[in-house]
C-alpha positions in Angstrom: 0.0 0.0 0.0 1.4 3.4 -0.9 0.5 6.4 1.2 -1.6 9.2 -0.2 0.5 12.3 -0.5 -0.6 16.0 -0.2 -0.6 18.0 -3.3 0.2 15.2 -5.7 -3.0 14.9 -7.7 -2.3 17.8 -10.0 1.3 17.1 -11.0 2.3 14.8 -13.9 5.0 12.2 -13.2 8.4 12.6 -14.8 9.1 9.9 -17.4 12.5 9.8 -19.0 13.1 7.3 -21.7 16.6 5.9 -22.3 18.5 2.8 -23.4 20.5 0.6 -21.1 22.8 -2.4 -21.6 22.0 -5.4 -19.5 24.5 -8.2 -18.7 23.2 -11.4 -17.0 25.6 -14.2 -15.8 28.2 -14.9 -18.6 26.1 -13.6 -21.4 27.0 -10.7 -23.7 25.4 -7.4 -22.9 22.2 -6.6 -24.7 20.6 -3.2 -25.2 17.1 -2.7 -23.8 14.7 0.3 -23.7 14.2 1.7 -20.2 12.3 4.4 -18.5 13.2 6.3 -15.3 10.0 7.5 -13.6 9.4 9.9 -10.7 6.2 10.9 -9.1 5.3 13.2 -6.2 3.0 10.4 -5.0 6.2 8.6 -3.8 8.6 11.5 -3.4 11.5 9.5 -2.0 11.5 6.9 -4.8 12.3 6.4 -8.5 11.1 3.6 -10.7 13.4 2.0 -13.3 11.3 0.1 -15.8 13.0 -2.3 -18.1 11.4 -3.8 -21.1 11.9 -5.5 -24.4 9.6 -4.9 -27.3 8.1 -8.3 -27.1 7.9 -8.7 -23.3 6.2 -7.0 -20.4 8.3 -4.5 -18.5 10.0 -5.2 -15.2 9.9 -2.4 -12.6 12.4 -1.8 -9.8 11.6 0.9 -7.2 14.4 2.3 -5.1 15.5 5.5 -3.4 16.1 8.6 -5.5 19.0 9.4 -3.2 20.6 6.0 -4.0 20.6 6.9 -7.7 22.0 10.4 -7.0 24.8 9.1 -4.7 25.7 6.4 -7.2 26.7 9.1 -9.7 29.7 9.9 -7.5 30.5 6.7 -5.5 29.4 3.1 -4.9 26.3 3.1 -2.8 23.5 0.7 -1.8 23.3 -2.8 -0.5 21.0 -5.7 -0.9 18.8 -5.8 -4.0 20.1 -2.5 -5.6 23.7 -1.2 -5.8 24.6 1.9 -7.9 28.1 2.9 -8.8 30.0 5.0 -11.4 32.1 3.2 -13.9 35.5 4.9 -13.9 37.7 2.9 -16.3 37.1 3.0 -20.0 33.6 4.6 -19.9 33.7 7.4 -17.3 30.2 8.7 -18.0 28.5 5.3 -17.4 26.5 4.4 -14.3 26.2 0.8 -13.3 23.2 -0.5 -11.4 23.4 -4.0 -10.0 20.0 -5.6 -9.5 19.9 -8.8 -7.4 17.1 -11.4 -6.7 17.2 -14.9 -5.3 17.2 -16.1 -8.9 20.3 -14.2 -9.9 21.7 -10.8 -10.7 21.8 -8.4 -13.6 24.2 -5.6 -14.3 22.8 -2.5 -16.0 24.8 0.3 -17.7 23.1 3.6 -18.4 24.6 6.9 -19.5 25.5 9.2 -16.6 24.2 12.2 -18.6 20.8 10.6 -18.8 20.7 9.9 -15.1 21.8 13.5 -14.3 19.2 15.0 -16.6 16.5 12.8 -15.1 17.5 13.8 -11.5 17.7 17.5 -12.5 14.0 17.3 -13.6 13.0 15.5 -10.4 14.8 18.1 -8.2 12.9 20.9 -10.0 9.7 19.3 -9.0 10.7 18.2 -5.5 14.0 19.5 -4.2 16.1 17.1 -2.1 15.2 17.5 1.6 11.6 18.6 0.9 10.1 15.2 0.2 8.5 15.1 3.6 6.3 18.1 2.7 4.5 15.9 0.1 3.4 13.3 2.6 0.0 13.6 4.3 0.9 11.9 7.6 -2.6 12.0 9.0 -3.9 10.0 6.1 -1.0 7.5 6.2 -1.6 6.9 9.9 -5.4 6.5 9.3 -4.6 3.9 6.6 -2.2 2.0 8.8 -4.6 1.9 11.7 -7.8 1.2 9.7 -9.5 -1.9 11.0 -7.3 -2.2 14.1 -10.1 -1.2 16.5 
């Protein structure tokens, strides 16, 4: 269940289409279309949607701050780790996605990530995300039916 957030109904989500390279196990990297999405309905998170033309997309939701910090240094643990690639492609960001079934390494242009984040910051500056959350409603949803 996602909390209802104050002031979110009238703002359109940010959708940024790009291309990524995906490497799984010992396979060669393959290009895939991808979307980065941000909405004030979940101001702390971004959604990375991966898809192939003939398959449904797969969505990963993680902290916007994780994506931003990964531009400069390795960050994250668990299912999502983001880090810059410094060697032969300095403007590439790597995102490691892990599940119980395995892992995938994604590479996306750093310029695309920075442009996306810049648009999200224009909508909700870092540190102001909490102003978007209607805490009274969240508490009411969490406690509904507990009496």
